[in-house]
C-alpha positions as CSV (number, residue, x, y, z in Angstrom):
1,M,-46.8,41.7,19.4
2,D,-47.4,38.7,17.0
3,S,-43.8,38.5,16.7
4,L,-43.5,37.7,20.6
5,V,-45.7,35.1,20.7
6,C,-43.9,31.5,20.7
7,P,-45.3,29.4,18.4
8,V,-47.0,26.2,19.9
9,Q,-44.9,23.2,18.9
10,E,-46.4,19.7,18.4
11,E,-45.1,17.3,21.4
12,E,-42.6,15.1,20.0
13,S,-42.6,11.4,20.6
14,S,-40.3,10.1,23.2
15,P,-36.8,9.1,21.7
16,W,-36.5,6.7,24.8
17,S,-37.5,2.9,23.8
18,P,-39.1,1.2,26.7
19,A,-36.1,-1.2,26.9
20,L,-33.7,1.9,27.3
21,S,-36.1,3.3,30.1
22,F,-35.9,0.0,31.8
23,C,-32.0,0.3,31.9
24,F,-31.9,4.2,32.4
25,W,-33.9,3.6,35.9
26,F,-31.3,1.2,37.0
27,G,-28.6,3.6,36.0
28,F,-30.0,6.4,37.8
29,A,-30.3,4.1,41.2
30,F,-26.7,3.4,40.7
31,L,-25.5,6.8,40.1
32,V,-27.5,7.9,43.2
33,I,-26.0,5.3,45.4
34,K,-22.3,5.6,43.9
35,S,-22.4,9.4,44.7
36,C,-23.3,8.8,48.2
37,I,-20.7,6.0,48.6
38,C,-18.0,8.0,47.0
39,K,-18.7,10.9,49.4
40,R,-18.0,8.7,52.3
41,R,-15.3,6.4,51.0
42,K,-11.8,7.3,52.3
43,P,-8.6,6.8,50.6
44,H,-7.8,3.1,50.6
45,R,-6.2,2.0,53.6
46,E,-6.3,-1.8,54.6
47,A,-7.9,-2.5,57.8
48,K,-6.4,-5.4,60.1
49,T,-8.4,-8.5,59.6
50,N,-9.2,-11.5,62.0
51,M,-9.9,-14.0,59.2
52,A,-7.7,-16.9,58.7
53,S,-5.6,-16.4,55.8
54,S,-6.1,-19.7,54.4
55,T,-10.1,-18.7,54.5
56,I,-9.2,-15.5,52.6
57,R,-7.2,-17.4,49.7
58,A,-9.9,-19.9,49.4
59,V,-12.3,-17.4,48.7
60,E,-10.3,-15.5,46.6
61,E,-9.9,-18.4,44.7
62,I,-13.5,-19.1,44.1
63,L,-14.2,-15.7,43.0
64,S,-11.1,-15.4,40.8
65,Y,-10.3,-12.1,42.5
66,R,-7.5,-11.1,44.9
67,F,-8.8,-8.1,47.0
68,K,-6.7,-5.3,47.8
69,D,-8.6,-4.6,51.0
70,K,-9.0,-8.0,52.8
71,S,-11.2,-6.4,55.4
72,L,-13.8,-5.9,52.9
73,L,-14.1,-9.8,52.1
74,E,-14.1,-10.4,56.0
75,E,-17.0,-7.9,56.3
76,A,-18.5,-9.4,53.5
77,L,-18.6,-13.0,55.1
78,T,-19.5,-12.2,58.5
79,H,-23.3,-12.4,59.5
80,S,-24.4,-10.5,62.6
81,S,-25.1,-13.7,64.7
82,Y,-21.0,-14.2,64.8
83,Y,-20.9,-11.4,67.5
84,N,-23.3,-12.9,69.8
85,N,-20.5,-15.0,71.6
86,N,-17.1,-14.6,70.2
87,N,-16.3,-11.2,68.9
88,N,-12.9,-11.3,70.3
89,G,-13.0,-7.4,70.9
90,E,-13.5,-6.9,67.2
91,S,-15.7,-3.9,66.4
92,F,-19.2,-5.0,65.0
93,R,-19.1,-5.1,61.0
94,S,-21.5,-7.5,59.5
95,Y,-22.3,-8.0,55.8
96,Q,-25.6,-5.9,55.7
97,R,-24.2,-2.7,54.2
98,L,-22.3,-4.6,51.7
99,E,-25.4,-6.6,50.8
100,F,-27.3,-3.7,50.2
101,L,-24.9,-2.2,47.9
102,G,-24.1,-5.4,46.1
103,D,-28.0,-6.1,45.6
104,M,-28.0,-2.7,43.6
105,V,-25.0,-3.1,41.4
106,L,-25.3,-6.6,40.7
107,G,-28.9,-5.8,39.4
108,L,-27.5,-2.6,37.4
109,A,-24.7,-4.8,35.7
110,L,-27.0,-7.7,34.8
111,S,-29.5,-5.1,33.2
112,K,-26.7,-3.6,31.3
113,Y,-25.6,-7.2,30.0
114,L,-29.4,-8.0,29.0
115,Y,-29.9,-4.9,27.4
116,L,-26.9,-5.2,25.2
117,K,-27.4,-9.2,24.6
118,Y,-31.3,-8.7,23.5
119,P,-31.3,-5.2,21.6
120,S,-34.9,-5.8,20.6
121,L,-36.4,-7.3,23.7
122,D,-39.1,-5.2,25.3
123,P,-39.3,-4.7,29.1
124,G,-41.8,-7.2,29.7
125,H,-39.6,-9.8,28.6
126,L,-36.4,-8.1,29.9
127,S,-37.8,-8.2,33.6
128,P,-38.6,-11.9,34.2
129,L,-35.0,-12.7,32.4
130,H,-33.3,-10.3,35.1
131,D,-35.3,-11.5,37.8
132,A,-34.6,-15.3,37.2
133,N,-30.9,-14.5,37.2
134,I,-30.4,-13.0,40.6
135,S,-33.5,-14.3,42.2
136,N,-33.0,-15.7,45.9
137,E,-33.2,-19.2,44.8
138,K,-30.5,-18.6,42.0
139,L,-28.0,-17.2,44.2
140,V,-28.6,-19.7,46.9
141,R,-27.6,-22.3,44.3
142,V,-24.5,-20.0,43.4
143,A,-23.3,-20.3,47.0
144,V,-24.0,-24.0,47.4
145,R,-22.4,-24.9,44.2
146,H,-19.1,-22.8,45.1
147,H,-19.3,-24.2,48.8
148,L,-19.4,-20.7,49.8
149,D,-21.2,-21.7,53.2
150,S,-18.1,-23.1,54.9
151,Y,-16.6,-19.7,54.9
152,I,-19.4,-17.8,56.6
153,R,-18.6,-16.5,60.1
154,H,-22.1,-17.0,61.9
155,N,-23.4,-18.4,65.3
156,I,-26.5,-19.6,63.7
157,S,-27.1,-23.4,65.3
158,D,-28.9,-25.1,62.4
159,F,-27.4,-23.3,59.5
160,Q,-25.3,-26.2,58.3
161,S,-28.2,-28.5,58.3
162,E,-30.4,-26.2,56.3
163,V,-27.7,-25.6,53.7
164,K,-27.3,-29.5,53.2
165,E,-31.1,-30.1,53.2
166,F,-31.2,-27.7,50.4
167,A,-28.4,-29.0,48.3
168,R,-29.8,-32.6,48.8
169,A,-33.2,-31.5,47.4
170,A,-31.7,-29.3,44.7
171,R,-29.8,-32.3,43.1
172,A,-32.7,-34.6,43.5
173,I,-34.7,-32.0,41.3
174,S,-32.0,-31.4,38.5
175,Q,-28.6,-32.4,37.9
176,E,-28.2,-28.7,36.4
177,D,-29.4,-27.1,39.7
178,D,-29.1,-23.4,38.2
179,K,-31.2,-24.3,35.3
180,V,-34.2,-25.1,37.6
181,L,-35.8,-21.4,37.4
182,Y,-38.9,-22.0,39.8
183,G,-38.1,-24.7,42.5
184,S,-40.3,-25.2,45.6
185,I,-37.2,-25.7,48.0
186,K,-36.7,-23.6,51.0
187,A,-33.6,-21.6,50.2
188,P,-31.6,-20.4,53.2
189,N,-31.6,-16.7,52.8
190,I,-28.2,-15.9,54.2
191,L,-26.7,-17.8,51.2
192,A,-28.1,-15.3,48.8
193,D,-27.2,-12.3,50.9
194,I,-23.3,-13.4,50.9
195,V,-23.4,-13.6,47.3
196,E,-24.6,-9.9,47.3
197,S,-22.4,-8.9,50.0
198,L,-19.3,-10.6,48.1
199,A,-20.5,-8.3,44.9
200,G,-20.7,-5.3,47.1
201,A,-17.0,-6.1,48.5
202,I,-15.6,-6.3,45.2
203,Y,-17.2,-3.6,43.6
204,V,-15.8,-1.3,46.5
205,D,-12.4,-2.9,46.0
206,L,-12.5,-2.2,42.4
207,N,-13.2,1.6,43.0
208,F,-16.5,1.2,41.8
209,N,-15.9,0.1,38.5
210,L,-19.1,-1.7,37.3
211,Q,-17.7,-3.5,34.1
212,K,-14.9,-4.9,36.0
213,L,-17.4,-6.4,38.7
214,W,-19.5,-8.1,35.9
215,V,-16.6,-9.7,34.3
216,I,-15.9,-11.4,37.7
217,F,-19.8,-12.2,38.5
218,E,-20.8,-13.2,35.3
219,N,-18.6,-16.5,35.8
220,L,-19.9,-16.8,39.5
221,L,-23.4,-16.8,38.2
222,E,-22.8,-19.2,35.3
223,P,-25.1,-20.7,33.8
224,I,-26.8,-17.3,32.9
225,V,-30.7,-17.8,32.1
226,T,-31.3,-17.2,28.7
227,L,-34.7,-16.1,26.9
228,E,-34.9,-19.8,25.7
229,D,-34.6,-21.1,29.0
230,L,-37.5,-18.7,30.3
231,Q,-39.7,-19.9,27.3
232,Q,-38.9,-23.5,28.1
233,Q,-40.0,-22.9,32.0
234,P,-42.3,-19.9,31.9
235,E,-43.1,-18.4,35.3
236,P,-46.2,-20.2,36.9
237,V,-47.7,-16.9,38.4
238,R,-47.6,-14.8,35.4
239,T,-48.3,-17.5,33.3
240,F,-51.8,-18.0,34.9
241,F,-52.5,-14.4,34.9
242,E,-51.5,-14.1,31.1
243,Q,-53.5,-17.1,30.2
244,C,-56.7,-16.2,32.2
245,Q,-56.4,-12.8,30.6
246,K,-56.2,-13.7,27.0
247,Q,-59.6,-15.6,27.5
248,G,-61.2,-12.5,29.2
249,R,-61.2,-14.2,32.7
250,K,-60.6,-12.5,35.9
251,P,-57.6,-14.1,37.8
252,D,-56.4,-13.8,41.6
253,I,-54.2,-15.6,43.8
254,K,-55.6,-14.9,47.6
255,R,-53.5,-15.8,50.8
256,L,-55.8,-17.9,52.9
257,S,-54.0,-18.9,56.0
258,S,-50.5,-17.7,57.4
259,G,-48.1,-18.9,60.0
260,E,-45.8,-21.4,59.8
261,N,-47.4,-23.1,56.6
262,N,-48.8,-20.3,54.0
263,I,-52.0,-21.4,52.2
264,V,-52.9,-19.3,49.3
265,G,-55.8,-20.1,46.7
266,A,-55.7,-19.6,42.9
267,Y,-59.1,-18.0,41.8
268,V,-60.6,-17.6,38.3
269,D,-63.6,-15.3,38.0
270,D,-63.8,-15.4,42.0
271,V,-64.0,-19.3,41.9
272,L,-61.5,-21.3,43.7
273,V,-59.3,-23.5,41.1
274,A,-56.4,-24.6,43.0
275,L,-54.7,-24.4,46.6
276,G,-50.7,-24.1,47.0
277,S,-48.9,-24.2,50.4
278,S,-45.4,-23.5,52.0
279,D,-43.8,-22.1,54.9
280,Q,-42.7,-19.3,52.0
281,M,-45.2,-17.4,50.4
282,D,-43.4,-17.0,47.3
283,I,-43.2,-20.7,47.0
284,A,-46.9,-21.2,48.1
285,R,-48.2,-18.8,45.1
286,R,-46.1,-20.5,42.8
287,N,-47.5,-23.8,43.8
288,A,-51.1,-22.7,43.6
289,A,-50.5,-21.4,40.0
290,K,-48.7,-24.7,39.0
291,L,-51.6,-26.5,39.8
292,A,-54.2,-23.8,38.6
293,L,-52.7,-24.1,35.3
294,H,-52.9,-27.6,35.0
295,E,-56.6,-27.7,36.2
296,L,-57.3,-24.6,33.9
297,P,-58.5,-26.3,30.6
298,N,-61.0,-28.6,32.5
299,F,-62.1,-25.4,34.7
300,M,-62.8,-23.4,31.3
301,A,-64.4,-26.3,29.5
302,T,-66.7,-27.1,32.5
303,N,-67.7,-23.1,32.9
304,I,-68.4,-22.9,29.3
305,T,-70.8,-25.8,29.3
306,E,-72.7,-24.4,32.7
307,V,-73.0,-21.0,30.8
308,C,-74.5,-22.7,27.7
309,D,-76.9,-24.7,29.8
310,K,-78.0,-21.8,31.6
311,K,-78.8,-19.9,28.4
312,R,-80.8,-22.8,27.4
């Protein structure tokens, strides 16, 4: 009977490093999406395009890639508003599906690049590096730098004025726009969407080849944000929380009002330290954290003095 009883073995530690687990998660999501798309993807047959051939050539030159199926490029550059007044009998095909796909595969391609470039970096540092390179503002800066806004099919009345305002503000902040990691400028989301939809279109046109997609998009995303860049420009909200927690304090950022202008407060031990505002919530949080970091040394010193006085 004893021979039939399996000996209890000690549980071995996982062979997966945190950094490898980080990439494995993205890889799993990628395989699920690819499997779903490949089941629905028909053999290549280029659909008729209504976009001007000069526009197609211009965008292909920007991307340094020539599409086999030009209709994918047309779809990637078409906002849903385009069909409001002048669809010219076209079937409805906006960039939304390609944007969904591009968002996922671009994130995975970047994850693979960072994993290989920084072999000893833990997920706690890989994640902010990943986010900085494909953040909404970063992708908008890419679109503006390459003038992709000129080729989008849409019917948004104030779109071009928003693009010009963003470009003007970005240039005023820095001569190297893409190196400003955490700006405080309202970015037109449609431009970030277009960059992701173009990634999705190229990925499909390449028959889902992730490596070839990254070779194309790495050049488009230049300059790539490095670990040194992050160290020089630490993310304000993360830094605020880390500095407070290191000193045994309880940090928090709360929304105080919302609407056209969001107002948030940065708190330490339930005491308001700074306020931040913007029509975009993430920028409002960032502004509050920046001001709180500036006030933190004085707040800590004052707070310690008050505690000492009470003990006396």
